[in-house]
GUDO-114038 format. One record per residue (C-alpha): residue number from 1; y, z, x. Coordinates in steps of 0.5 Angstrom, whole numbers. Example, Ala and Ser with C-alpha at 12.3 -4.5 7.8 and 13.67 -1.06 7.14 Angstrom:
BEGIN
(pt 1; (-9; 16; 25)),
(pt 2; (-2; 14; 27)),
This chain:
BEGIN
(pt 1; (0; 0; 0)),
(pt 2; (7; -2; 3)),
(pt 3; (11; 4; 3)),
(pt 4; (18; 4; 0)),
(pt 5; (24; 6; 5)),
(pt 6; (24; 13; 4)),
(pt 7; (32; 15; 4)),
(pt 8; (34; 9; 0)),
(pt 9; (29; 10; -5)),
(pt 10; (30; 17; -6)),
(pt 11; (38; 16; -6)),
(pt 12; (36; 11; -12)),
(pt 13; (32; 16; -16)),
(pt 14; (37; 21; -15)),
(pt 15; (44; 18; -16)),
(pt 16; (42; 17; -24)),
(pt 17; (39; 24; -24)),
(pt 18; (46; 27; -22)),
(pt 19; (50; 23; -26)),
(pt 20; (46; 25; -32)),
(pt 21; (44; 32; -30)),
(pt 22; (50; 35; -34)),
(pt 23; (52; 29; -38)),
(pt 24; (52; 32; -46)),
(pt 25; (53; 25; -50)),
(pt 26; (50; 21; -52)),
(pt 27; (45; 27; -54)),
(pt 28; (39; 28; -58)),
(pt 29; (37; 35; -60)),
(pt 30; (31; 38; -64)),
(pt 31; (35; 43; -67)),
(pt 32; (34; 47; -74)),
(pt 33; (40; 50; -77)),
(pt 34; (39; 57; -80)),
(pt 35; (47; 57; -82)),
(pt 36; (54; 53; -81)),
(pt 37; (54; 58; -74)),
(pt 38; (48; 53; -72)),
(pt 39; (52; 47; -72)),
(pt 40; (55; 47; -65)),
(pt 41; (54; 42; -59)),
(pt 42; (49; 42; -54)),
(pt 43; (52; 45; -48)),
(pt 44; (53; 52; -53)),
(pt 45; (46; 51; -56)),
(pt 46; (42; 51; -49)),
(pt 47; (47; 52; -44)),
(pt 48; (43; 51; -38)),
(pt 49; (39; 45; -40)),
(pt 50; (44; 41; -45)),
(pt 51; (44; 34; -41)),
(pt 52; (40; 28; -40)),
(pt 53; (40; 26; -47)),
(pt 54; (35; 31; -49)),
(pt 55; (32; 38; -47)),
(pt 56; (26; 36; -44)),
(pt 57; (29; 31; -40)),
(pt 58; (34; 36; -37)),
(pt 59; (29; 40; -35)),
(pt 60; (25; 35; -31)),
(pt 61; (31; 32; -28)),
(pt 62; (33; 39; -25)),
(pt 63; (26; 39; -22)),
(pt 64; (27; 32; -20)),
(pt 65; (33; 34; -17)),
(pt 66; (30; 39; -13)),
(pt 67; (24; 35; -11)),
(pt 68; (29; 30; -8)),
(pt 69; (34; 35; -5)),
(pt 70; (31; 35; 2)),
(pt 71; (30; 28; 3)),
(pt 72; (37; 25; 0)),
(pt 73; (43; 23; 4)),
(pt 74; (47; 28; 6)),
(pt 75; (53; 26; 1)),
(pt 76; (48; 26; -5)),
(pt 77; (44; 32; -2)),
(pt 78; (51; 36; -2)),
(pt 79; (53; 34; -9)),
(pt 80; (46; 36; -12)),
(pt 81; (46; 43; -9)),
(pt 82; (53; 43; -12)),
(pt 83; (51; 41; -19)),
(pt 84; (44; 45; -19)),
(pt 85; (49; 51; -17)),
(pt 86; (53; 50; -24)),
(pt 87; (46; 50; -27)),
(pt 88; (42; 56; -25)),
(pt 89; (46; 62; -26)),
(pt 90; (44; 68; -30)),
(pt 91; (49; 67; -35)),
(pt 92; (46; 60; -37)),
(pt 93; (39; 63; -37)),
(pt 94; (41; 68; -41)),
(pt 95; (44; 63; -46)),
(pt 96; (38; 59; -46)),
(pt 97; (33; 65; -47)),
(pt 98; (37; 67; -53)),
(pt 99; (36; 60; -56)),
(pt 100; (28; 59; -54)),
(pt 101; (27; 66; -57)),
(pt 102; (30; 65; -64)),
(pt 103; (26; 58; -64)),
(pt 104; (18; 60; -63)),
(pt 105; (16; 52; -63)),
(pt 106; (22; 49; -59)),
(pt 107; (19; 44; -55)),
(pt 108; (12; 45; -55)),
(pt 109; (8; 43; -51)),
(pt 110; (12; 38; -47)),
(pt 111; (18; 41; -45)),
(pt 112; (15; 48; -44)),
(pt 113; (10; 45; -40)),
(pt 114; (15; 42; -36)),
(pt 115; (19; 48; -35)),
(pt 116; (13; 51; -32)),
(pt 117; (12; 45; -27)),
(pt 118; (20; 47; -25)),
(pt 119; (18; 54; -24)),
(pt 120; (12; 53; -21)),
(pt 121; (14; 48; -16)),
(pt 122; (21; 52; -14)),
(pt 123; (21; 59; -16)),
(pt 124; (27; 62; -17)),
(pt 125; (29; 69; -19)),
(pt 126; (34; 67; -24)),
(pt 127; (29; 63; -28)),
(pt 128; (24; 68; -28)),
(pt 129; (25; 70; -36)),
(pt 130; (25; 63; -38)),
(pt 131; (18; 62; -34)),
(pt 132; (15; 68; -37)),
(pt 133; (17; 66; -44)),
(pt 134; (14; 59; -43)),
(pt 135; (8; 62; -40)),
(pt 136; (7; 67; -46)),
(pt 137; (9; 61; -51)),
(pt 138; (4; 56; -48)),
(pt 139; (-2; 61; -48)),
(pt 140; (-1; 63; -55)),
(pt 141; (0; 55; -57)),
(pt 142; (-6; 53; -54)),
(pt 143; (-10; 59; -56)),
(pt 144; (-8; 57; -63)),
(pt 145; (-9; 50; -63)),
(pt 146; (-15; 48; -67)),
(pt 147; (-16; 41; -64)),
(pt 148; (-13; 36; -59)),
(pt 149; (-7; 32; -60)),
(pt 150; (-9; 25; -58)),
(pt 151; (-2; 22; -58)),
(pt 152; (1; 17; -53)),
(pt 153; (8; 21; -53)),
(pt 154; (11; 28; -53)),
(pt 155; (6; 32; -57)),
(pt 156; (0; 30; -53)),
(pt 157; (-4; 36; -51)),
(pt 158; (-8; 34; -45)),
(pt 159; (-2; 32; -41)),
(pt 160; (2; 39; -42)),
(pt 161; (-5; 42; -41)),
(pt 162; (-5; 39; -34)),
(pt 163; (2; 42; -32)),
(pt 164; (0; 48; -35)),
(pt 165; (-6; 49; -31)),
(pt 166; (-2; 47; -24)),
(pt 167; (3; 52; -25)),
(pt 168; (-2; 58; -27)),
(pt 169; (-6; 56; -21)),
(pt 170; (0; 57; -17)),
(pt 171; (1; 64; -20)),
(pt 172; (-6; 66; -21)),
(pt 173; (-5; 67; -28)),
(pt 174; (-10; 68; -33)),
(pt 175; (-7; 62; -37)),
(pt 176; (-11; 57; -32)),
(pt 177; (-18; 60; -35)),
(pt 178; (-15; 59; -42)),
(pt 179; (-13; 52; -40)),
(pt 180; (-20; 51; -37)),
(pt 181; (-24; 53; -43)),
(pt 182; (-20; 49; -48)),
(pt 183; (-20; 43; -44)),
(pt 184; (-28; 44; -44)),
(pt 185; (-28; 45; -52)),
(pt 186; (-23; 39; -53)),
(pt 187; (-26; 34; -49)),
(pt 188; (-33; 35; -45)),
(pt 189; (-37; 32; -51)),
(pt 190; (-32; 26; -51)),
(pt 191; (-36; 19; -50)),
(pt 192; (-34; 12; -50)),
(pt 193; (-26; 13; -50)),
(pt 194; (-23; 7; -54)),
(pt 195; (-19; 4; -48)),
(pt 196; (-18; -2; -52)),
(pt 197; (-14; 1; -57)),
(pt 198; (-9; 3; -52)),
(pt 199; (-3; 2; -51)),
(pt 200; (1; 4; -58)),
(pt 201; (8; 1; -58)),
(pt 202; (11; 7; -56)),
(pt 203; (7; 10; -51)),
(pt 204; (9; 13; -45)),
(pt 205; (2; 17; -44)),
(pt 206; (-5; 14; -44)),
(pt 207; (-9; 19; -49)),
(pt 208; (-15; 17; -45)),
(pt 209; (-13; 17; -38)),
(pt 210; (-9; 24; -39)),
(pt 211; (-15; 27; -42)),
(pt 212; (-19; 24; -36)),
(pt 213; (-14; 27; -31)),
(pt 214; (-14; 34; -34)),
(pt 215; (-22; 34; -34)),
(pt 216; (-21; 32; -26)),
(pt 217; (-17; 39; -26)),
(pt 218; (-22; 43; -29)),
(pt 219; (-29; 40; -27)),
(pt 220; (-32; 40; -20)),
(pt 221; (-33; 33; -17)),
(pt 222; (-40; 32; -19)),
(pt 223; (-40; 34; -26)),
(pt 224; (-33; 30; -26)),
(pt 225; (-37; 24; -24)),
(pt 226; (-42; 25; -29)),
(pt 227; (-37; 26; -35)),
(pt 228; (-33; 20; -33)),
(pt 229; (-39; 15; -33)),
(pt 230; (-40; 17; -40)),
(pt 231; (-32; 17; -42)),
(pt 232; (-29; 12; -38)),
(pt 233; (-35; 7; -35)),
(pt 234; (-30; 2; -34)),
(pt 235; (-22; 2; -33)),
(pt 236; (-20; -5; -35)),
(pt 237; (-12; -4; -35)),
(pt 238; (-7; -8; -33)),
(pt 239; (1; -6; -32)),
(pt 240; (5; -7; -39)),
(pt 241; (12; -9; -39)),
(pt 242; (17; -6; -44)),
(pt 243; (20; -11; -49)),
(pt 244; (27; -8; -48)),
(pt 245; (30; -3; -43)),
(pt 246; (35; -1; -48)),
(pt 247; (31; 1; -54)),
(pt 248; (29; 8; -53)),
(pt 249; (22; 7; -55)),
(pt 250; (20; 1; -52)),
(pt 251; (23; 3; -45)),
(pt 252; (17; 8; -46)),
(pt 253; (12; 3; -42)),
(pt 254; (16; 3; -36)),
(pt 255; (14; 11; -36)),
(pt 256; (7; 9; -38)),
(pt 257; (6; 5; -32)),
(pt 258; (8; 11; -28)),
(pt 259; (4; 16; -32)),
(pt 260; (-2; 11; -32)),
(pt 261; (-1; 11; -24)),
(pt 262; (-1; 18; -23)),
(pt 263; (-7; 19; -28)),
(pt 264; (-12; 14; -24)),
(pt 265; (-10; 17; -18)),
(pt 266; (-12; 24; -20)),
(pt 267; (-18; 21; -23)),
(pt 268; (-20; 18; -16)),
(pt 269; (-18; 23; -12)),
(pt 270; (-23; 28; -16)),
(pt 271; (-29; 23; -15)),
(pt 272; (-34; 25; -9)),
(pt 273; (-31; 22; -3)),
(pt 274; (-36; 16; -3)),
(pt 275; (-37; 15; -10)),
(pt 276; (-37; 7; -12)),
(pt 277; (-31; 7; -17)),
(pt 278; (-26; 11; -12)),
(pt 279; (-23; 6; -9)),
(pt 280; (-22; 1; -15)),
(pt 281; (-19; 7; -19)),
(pt 282; (-14; 8; -13)),
(pt 283; (-12; 1; -13)),
(pt 284; (-11; 1; -20)),
(pt 285; (-7; 7; -19)),
(pt 286; (-2; 3; -14)),
(pt 287; (-2; -3; -18)),
(pt 288; (1; 1; -24)),
(pt 289; (6; 5; -19)),
(pt 290; (9; -1; -17)),
(pt 291; (10; -4; -24)),
(pt 292; (13; 3; -26)),
(pt 293; (18; 3; -20)),
(pt 294; (21; -4; -23)),
(pt 295; (25; 0; -28)),
(pt 296; (30; 1; -22)),
(pt 297; (32; -7; -22)),
(pt 298; (34; -7; -30)),
(pt 299; (35; 0; -32)),
(pt 300; (39; 3; -38)),
(pt 301; (41; 10; -40)),
(pt 302; (35; 10; -44)),
(pt 303; (31; 10; -38)),
(pt 304; (35; 13; -33)),
(pt 305; (35; 20; -36)),
(pt 306; (28; 21; -35)),
(pt 307; (24; 15; -31)),
(pt 308; (27; 18; -24)),
(pt 309; (22; 24; -26)),
(pt 310; (16; 20; -28)),
(pt 311; (17; 16; -21)),
(pt 312; (18; 22; -17)),
(pt 313; (12; 25; -20)),
(pt 314; (8; 19; -19)),
(pt 315; (10; 19; -11)),
(pt 316; (9; 26; -10)),
(pt 317; (2; 26; -13)),
(pt 318; (0; 20; -9)),
(pt 319; (3; 23; -3)),
(pt 320; (9; 18; -2)),
(pt 321; (14; 23; -2)),
């Protein structure tokens, strides 16, 4: 795989993140109104994560900025530090916490799982109240979930469970046991995934590959190889192309290429070293990764408020960053 020019690429990824980090409008909020007093702008409702069009994008954009901080040019790195310092204050965390405490179902599971990813990768004492709440919320949600959620968008259970698993392992938290138990309960008996039905027009996550990527986390390599043979005996996928990059839903296909890439990589990496399918899955991952990064040549705000994070997640997972 041809390695990208790291300083150039990191700056190109970081520039839109910093431009959007505290950009309040346009904005899409999922906000329940209990009274007239709740009709307030995003910066008052969620004073920490109010930019980047929506709450979950603001969360993973902060994560993305932190990932790129030490790899960016000096000028952009300094700008990033200044903007992050404005975000991570005790006062803003207290306001964020008050909002989340009053809305138990808010951003479950996707946004809350990204909050765990942020806190796990970049421990920060000021964020600990939000981290504790996120872990408690995710644990309760997962324990009460009767069936998996097999969508290609935010409500999908498998992708969020993978992020939560990664956090819980770092923290040696009992949530890892819950994730493993529920993953086996939800998915271990699955066979012959209907991969031909994918993608749906608005997908940015693959239901089948996300499940396979999650199971790669909770099974040992031998058991995983057996399971994968029954679930996905073939992975005949090619990158997809967004019909429009100015449409907030249709641009999802850029993200789908990137998420498929990191999921295929996770699947391949878990197979035993000399497994016959390993290299073909790695190559399919690289193919999707290259296609996914093409958003950099024609992005609009509908992509730039979230695609840098997906790009960084792929590049980190594959060892490119």
